[in-house]
C-alpha positions in Angstrom: 178.0 25.3 98.7 176.9 25.5 102.3 175.1 28.6 103.4 176.3 30.5 106.5 173.7 31.1 109.2 172.3 34.6 109.1 170.5 36.3 111.9 166.8 36.9 111.2 166.5 39.5 113.9 166.2 42.4 114.2 163.9 43.3 111.4 161.7 46.2 110.5 157.9 45.8 110.2 158.4 45.3 106.5 161.0 42.6 107.0 164.2 44.6 106.3 167.2 43.7 108.3 168.3 46.2 110.9 172.0 46.3 111.6 172.9 46.4 115.3 173.2 49.9 116.7 176.6 51.3 117.4 175.8 51.1 121.2 175.1 47.4 121.0 178.4 46.8 119.1 180.4 49.0 121.4 178.9 47.3 124.5 179.8 43.8 123.1 183.3 45.0 122.2 183.8 46.4 125.7 182.7 43.1 127.2 185.1 41.2 125.0 187.9 43.4 126.2 187.0 42.8 129.8 186.8 39.1 129.2 190.1 39.0 127.4 191.9 40.8 130.3 190.2 38.6 132.9 191.2 35.5 130.9 194.8 36.7 130.7 194.9 37.4 134.5 193.5 33.9 135.2 196.2 32.3 133.0 198.9 34.3 134.8 197.5 33.3 138.2 197.4 29.7 137.1 201.1 29.9 136.1 201.9 31.5 139.4 200.1 28.7 141.3 202.0 26.1 139.3 205.3 27.8 140.0 204.6 28.2 143.7 201.9 25.7 144.9 200.1 26.8 148.0 196.9 27.9 149.5 197.3 31.6 148.7 198.4 31.2 145.1 195.5 28.7 144.6 193.0 31.1 146.1 194.3 33.9 143.8 194.0 31.6 140.8 190.4 30.6 141.7 189.4 34.2 142.2 190.9 35.2 138.8 189.2 32.2 137.2 185.8 33.2 138.7 186.2 36.7 137.3 187.0 35.3 133.9 184.0 33.0 134.0 181.7 35.9 135.0 183.0 38.0 132.2 182.5 35.2 129.7 178.9 34.8 130.9 178.2 38.5 130.4 179.8 38.4 126.9 177.6 35.3 126.0 174.5 37.1 127.1 175.3 40.2 125.1 176.2 38.2 122.0 173.0 36.2 122.2 170.8 39.2 122.7 172.5 41.0 119.7 171.3 38.1 117.6 
């Protein structure tokens, strides 16, 4: 049976595991919601660009995709720091 990876941080001075604080979890959940909305908007913008190719629809799609990428980066940083 394979073991699942378990975070070794955060720990107390005696080595006991400390669960993430409510604030850390809430912050990560909020970032996930922001990323999810941004990803959905980028998908819709991509569909609009495919339906009506042109400079304006492409620029709208790229802007939405950039927002989704930035939200994904923020979520990754928060997930990494939560350990």
